[in-house]
C-alpha positions as CSV (number, residue, x, y, z in Angstrom):
1,M,-22.6,-28.1,-43.2
2,L,-21.0,-30.0,-45.6
3,L,-17.9,-31.5,-44.8
4,R,-15.9,-32.4,-48.2
5,S,-13.0,-34.3,-48.9
6,S,-10.3,-34.9,-51.7
7,L,-8.0,-38.0,-52.4
8,A,-6.3,-39.1,-55.0
9,G,-8.5,-41.3,-57.2
10,A,-11.7,-40.1,-55.3
11,A,-14.2,-37.6,-56.7
12,C,-15.0,-34.2,-54.1
13,L,-18.0,-34.3,-52.5
14,C,-19.0,-31.1,-54.6
15,V,-21.8,-29.7,-56.6
16,L,-20.4,-28.6,-60.1
17,A,-23.7,-27.7,-61.5
18,P,-23.0,-24.3,-63.6
19,S,-21.3,-26.5,-66.1
20,A,-24.5,-28.4,-67.2
21,V,-26.1,-24.8,-68.3
22,A,-23.3,-22.6,-69.3
23,A,-22.6,-22.1,-72.8
24,T,-19.0,-20.6,-72.1
25,S,-16.6,-21.3,-69.4
26,I,-13.7,-19.1,-68.6
27,R,-11.3,-20.1,-66.0
28,F,-8.6,-17.4,-64.4
29,N,-5.2,-19.5,-63.3
30,S,-3.1,-17.8,-60.8
31,G,-0.5,-18.6,-58.3
32,G,2.0,-20.6,-60.7
33,P,4.1,-22.6,-61.1
34,G,4.6,-20.7,-64.4
35,P,2.4,-17.3,-65.3
36,A,-1.1,-16.5,-64.8
37,S,-3.3,-17.5,-67.6
38,I,-7.2,-17.2,-68.8
39,V,-8.8,-20.4,-70.5
40,V,-12.0,-19.8,-72.7
41,S,-14.3,-22.7,-73.6
42,D,-16.8,-21.9,-76.2
43,N,-18.2,-24.6,-78.7
44,R,-20.2,-22.2,-80.9
45,T,-19.3,-21.8,-84.6
46,T,-17.9,-18.3,-85.2
47,R,-15.7,-16.1,-87.8
48,N,-13.0,-14.0,-86.5
49,G,-13.3,-15.4,-83.1
50,Y,-10.5,-14.4,-80.4
51,V,-10.0,-13.6,-76.6
52,E,-8.9,-10.5,-75.0
53,L,-7.9,-9.6,-71.4
54,V,-9.3,-6.2,-70.4
55,R,-7.3,-4.3,-67.4
56,G,-9.1,-0.9,-66.8
57,R,-9.4,0.8,-70.4
58,D,-6.1,-1.4,-71.9
59,V,-6.3,-4.5,-73.7
60,V,-3.2,-6.5,-71.9
61,A,-3.6,-9.7,-74.1
62,R,-5.3,-10.9,-77.2
63,S,-5.3,-14.0,-78.9
64,L,-5.0,-14.6,-82.7
65,D,-8.2,-14.8,-85.1
66,R,-9.9,-18.1,-85.8
67,D,-12.7,-19.2,-87.5
68,G,-15.0,-22.3,-87.1
69,I,-16.1,-24.4,-84.1
70,G,-14.6,-23.0,-80.7
71,A,-13.0,-19.8,-82.8
72,S,-13.8,-17.7,-79.7
73,S,-12.2,-20.2,-77.3
74,G,-8.5,-19.3,-76.5
75,Y,-5.8,-19.4,-74.2
76,L,-3.9,-16.4,-72.7
77,T,-1.0,-16.0,-70.7
78,V,-0.3,-13.0,-68.7
79,P,2.5,-11.8,-66.1
80,D,-0.4,-11.7,-63.3
81,L,-4.2,-11.2,-62.6
82,I,-5.9,-8.2,-60.9
83,A,-9.1,-8.3,-59.3
84,G,-11.5,-6.6,-61.8
85,D,-9.6,-7.8,-65.0
86,V,-12.3,-8.6,-67.5
87,A,-11.9,-11.6,-69.9
88,R,-13.7,-11.3,-72.9
89,A,-14.8,-13.6,-75.8
90,Y,-15.5,-12.4,-79.5
91,G,-17.0,-13.9,-82.7
92,D,-18.6,-12.5,-85.7
93,G,-17.6,-9.0,-84.6
94,V,-19.4,-9.0,-81.0
95,V,-18.7,-10.0,-77.5
96,L,-20.0,-13.5,-76.9
97,A,-19.2,-13.9,-73.4
98,T,-17.3,-12.0,-70.8
99,A,-16.1,-12.6,-67.0
100,T,-14.6,-10.4,-64.7
101,Y,-11.8,-12.0,-62.1
102,A,-12.9,-11.5,-58.9
103,G,-9.4,-12.2,-57.2
104,G,-9.5,-15.7,-56.8
105,P,-9.3,-18.0,-54.0
106,R,-6.4,-17.3,-51.3
107,I,-4.0,-20.0,-49.7
108,G,-2.6,-19.1,-46.5
109,T,1.2,-18.9,-45.9
110,D,0.6,-21.5,-43.5
111,A,0.2,-24.2,-46.6
112,C,4.2,-25.0,-46.3
113,A,6.1,-28.3,-45.7
114,G,5.4,-30.3,-42.8
115,S,2.0,-29.0,-42.0
116,T,-1.2,-30.7,-41.3
117,S,-3.5,-27.8,-41.8
118,F,-3.5,-24.6,-43.8
119,S,-6.0,-21.7,-44.1
120,V,-8.1,-20.8,-47.7
121,A,-10.1,-17.6,-48.3
122,H,-12.3,-16.3,-50.9
123,D,-14.9,-13.5,-51.5
124,A,-18.4,-14.4,-50.5
125,G,-20.5,-15.6,-53.6
126,T,-17.7,-17.4,-55.4
127,P,-17.8,-21.1,-53.5
128,A,-14.9,-23.3,-53.2
129,T,-15.5,-26.5,-55.3
130,W,-12.3,-28.2,-55.0
131,V,-9.4,-28.6,-53.0
132,G,-6.5,-30.4,-54.2
133,T,-2.6,-31.3,-53.7
134,Y,-0.5,-32.1,-56.9
135,L,2.9,-33.4,-58.0
136,P,5.0,-31.0,-60.1
137,G,4.0,-33.3,-63.0
138,G,0.2,-32.4,-62.6
139,A,-1.1,-36.1,-61.0
140,L,-2.7,-35.7,-57.8
141,V,-0.5,-36.6,-54.4
142,P,-1.2,-40.2,-54.0
143,G,-2.8,-41.4,-50.5
144,Q,-2.9,-37.6,-49.2
145,R,-6.6,-36.6,-48.0
146,L,-7.9,-33.1,-47.5
147,I,-10.6,-32.6,-45.3
148,W,-12.6,-29.0,-45.5
149,T,-15.8,-27.4,-45.4
150,D,-16.6,-24.4,-47.5
151,A,-16.9,-20.7,-46.1
152,T,-15.5,-17.3,-46.9
153,S,-12.6,-18.5,-44.7
154,F,-11.7,-22.4,-43.8
155,T,-9.1,-24.5,-42.7
156,V,-8.2,-27.5,-44.7
157,A,-6.6,-30.8,-42.5
158,A,-4.2,-32.6,-44.7
159,E,-3.1,-35.9,-44.0
160,P,-0.3,-37.0,-44.2
161,A,1.5,-33.9,-44.0
162,L,2.3,-31.4,-46.9
163,A,5.6,-31.9,-48.4
164,A,8.3,-29.3,-50.2
165,G,7.4,-29.5,-54.3
166,Q,3.8,-30.4,-54.0
167,I,1.4,-28.1,-55.6
168,V,-1.8,-27.1,-53.6
169,R,-4.9,-25.9,-55.8
170,V,-8.1,-24.2,-54.8
171,L,-11.2,-23.6,-57.3
172,T,-14.1,-21.7,-57.1
173,K,-17.0,-21.5,-59.2
174,R,-19.9,-19.1,-59.9
175,L,-22.3,-17.9,-62.7
176,Q,-21.8,-14.7,-64.3
177,G,-25.0,-14.5,-66.4
178,A,-24.6,-17.5,-68.7
179,V,-21.0,-17.9,-68.3
180,E,-19.5,-20.2,-65.9
181,V,-16.6,-18.7,-64.2
182,T,-14.0,-20.4,-62.4
183,E,-10.9,-19.1,-60.4
184,R,-8.1,-21.2,-59.7
185,A,-5.2,-20.6,-57.2
186,S,-2.3,-22.6,-56.9
187,G,0.9,-22.5,-54.6
188,V,4.0,-24.4,-54.8
189,I,4.7,-26.1,-51.2
190,G,8.0,-24.7,-49.9
191,P,9.6,-24.5,-46.1
192,C,7.2,-23.0,-43.2
193,A,8.5,-19.3,-42.2
194,A,10.3,-19.5,-38.8
195,P,7.5,-18.7,-35.9
196,T,8.0,-16.1,-33.8
197,D,8.6,-16.0,-30.0
198,A,5.2,-15.1,-29.7
199,Q,3.7,-17.6,-31.8
200,V,5.6,-20.4,-29.8
201,R,4.8,-19.2,-26.4
202,T,1.1,-18.9,-27.5
203,A,1.4,-22.6,-28.6
204,T,3.1,-23.6,-25.5
205,R,0.4,-22.6,-23.5
206,R,-2.2,-24.1,-25.5
207,A,-0.6,-27.4,-25.6
208,V,0.2,-27.4,-21.6
209,V,-3.4,-26.5,-21.0
210,A,-4.5,-29.5,-23.5
211,T,-2.3,-31.9,-21.7
212,G,-3.2,-30.8,-18.1
213,A,-7.0,-31.2,-19.4
214,K,-6.4,-35.2,-20.6
215,L,-4.3,-35.5,-16.9
216,G,-7.1,-34.4,-14.8
217,K,-9.7,-36.6,-16.4
218,L,-7.1,-39.9,-15.2
219,D,-8.2,-41.8,-12.4
220,T,-5.8,-40.9,-9.3
221,R,-6.1,-44.4,-7.5
222,R,-5.0,-46.3,-11.2
223,L,-2.3,-43.5,-11.7
224,A,-1.1,-44.5,-8.1
225,L,-0.4,-48.2,-9.2
226,R,1.7,-47.2,-12.4
227,Q,5.1,-45.7,-12.2
228,T,4.7,-43.7,-15.3
229,V,2.0,-42.2,-17.5
230,M,2.0,-41.4,-21.1
231,L,0.8,-37.9,-21.5
232,P,0.0,-36.4,-24.9
233,F,1.0,-32.9,-26.2
234,R,1.1,-31.1,-29.4
235,F,4.4,-29.7,-30.6
236,F,4.0,-26.6,-32.6
237,E,7.5,-27.4,-34.2
238,A,10.4,-29.6,-33.9
239,G,11.7,-29.6,-30.5
240,S,11.7,-31.2,-27.1
241,V,9.6,-30.7,-24.1
242,S,9.8,-31.3,-20.6
243,L,7.0,-32.0,-18.4
244,E,6.9,-31.2,-14.6
245,V,4.2,-32.0,-12.2
246,R,3.9,-30.4,-8.9
247,D,1.8,-30.4,-6.0
248,R,0.3,-26.7,-4.5
249,A,3.7,-26.9,-1.8
250,G,5.7,-27.1,-4.7
251,A,7.0,-31.0,-4.4
252,V,7.9,-32.8,-7.9
253,L,5.5,-35.4,-8.4
254,G,6.7,-36.3,-11.9
255,T,8.7,-35.7,-14.6
256,G,8.9,-36.6,-18.4
257,V,10.9,-35.5,-21.4
258,K,10.2,-35.8,-24.9
259,R,12.0,-34.9,-28.5
260,S,10.1,-34.5,-31.9
261,D,11.6,-34.0,-35.2
262,R,8.2,-32.4,-36.2
263,A,5.1,-30.8,-35.4
264,G,2.2,-32.7,-34.3
265,M,0.7,-35.0,-31.2
266,A,3.5,-37.1,-28.8
267,D,3.2,-39.0,-26.2
268,V,5.6,-38.0,-23.3
269,R,6.4,-40.8,-20.9
270,T,6.0,-38.8,-17.2
271,R,7.9,-40.7,-14.4
272,W,6.0,-40.6,-11.1
273,S,8.3,-40.0,-7.9
274,A,7.6,-41.8,-4.7
275,T,5.7,-38.7,-3.3
276,G,3.8,-38.5,-6.4
277,R,2.7,-42.1,-5.9
278,S,1.9,-41.7,-2.6
279,L,-0.1,-38.4,-3.1
280,L,-2.2,-40.3,-5.7
281,R,-3.3,-42.9,-3.4
282,R,-3.8,-40.5,-0.7
283,D,-6.2,-38.2,-2.7
284,R,-9.2,-39.2,-4.6
285,F,-9.0,-35.7,-6.8
286,M,-6.3,-34.3,-8.5
287,D,-5.0,-30.8,-7.5
288,V,-1.6,-30.4,-9.1
289,V,0.3,-27.8,-11.1
290,L,1.5,-29.1,-14.8
291,T,4.3,-27.3,-16.2
292,A,5.9,-27.7,-19.7
293,T,8.9,-26.2,-21.1
294,F,9.3,-26.3,-24.9
295,A,12.6,-25.5,-26.7
296,P,12.5,-25.4,-30.5
297,A,15.0,-27.4,-32.4
298,R,15.8,-24.1,-34.3
299,A,19.1,-22.3,-33.9
300,G,18.9,-19.7,-31.7
301,A,14.9,-20.2,-30.9
302,L,14.0,-19.2,-27.0
303,A,12.5,-21.9,-25.0
304,E,8.9,-21.2,-23.6
305,K,7.6,-22.1,-20.2
306,S,4.1,-22.2,-19.3
307,S,2.3,-23.6,-16.1
308,T,-1.9,-24.7,-15.7
309,A,-3.6,-25.7,-13.0
310,V,-5.0,-29.5,-13.0
311,R,-8.0,-30.0,-10.9
């Protein structure tokens, strides 16, 4: 398994071998900003060279005829690209190169402002070779690191989080005969869609289980010597969380509250009650119930409560 990263000013850990052997390269660009396009690069000297895009039986775009070096190269803008579209490069009255659009890589809707990860998918046989984030002017986002491992469906970790207005681009590369075919998908980062109540409920459940696992690993005797403990909690979105630790009889042993204006991990300062510290001094092993109540900051969103046993 090859773990890949992209960082402004650094090269991607990818093998781009096809370009070394292909006489012609054809790139399909989709997703914006701007219209879709096809870029053909061919350095042969020809007469009456041009590029066309064929959809079904129809030619939907065609470049002007040219003569000379690279005459069969061209750049076409089209309203959209559809899987199965065919790009053809002509010269001297014959087809010199052809490539079929496979549908391009697909960037998930979770690639939105504030996200620290997002999903990418592509068809088998069209490996991803680059994932990058760009400024509107075309430069890589300074200091932003993306970590990913290629598969037909994979997750990209972003550090720092994605910001509104940035552009995410994903490239796949393959050989179609002697033609190097690149498919590039782009997406402009916008606001994240509001999560559903079910998503918040699931995220709260996962977060409290993870926090409980951390609490269960702590030494009770050492905890008894402290009035507070910092418990990590993963915020699914901006909001506030209340943590409550109770014994099996229902007595409150500790409570904590934390607000966060963004998604991600945050420490919740949890204060032990006198009963809690007494129990921690007496019992060698943790046997409590941890409850988290998460209230999203969004107007109208429902608070979700979830509990987990900690032993």
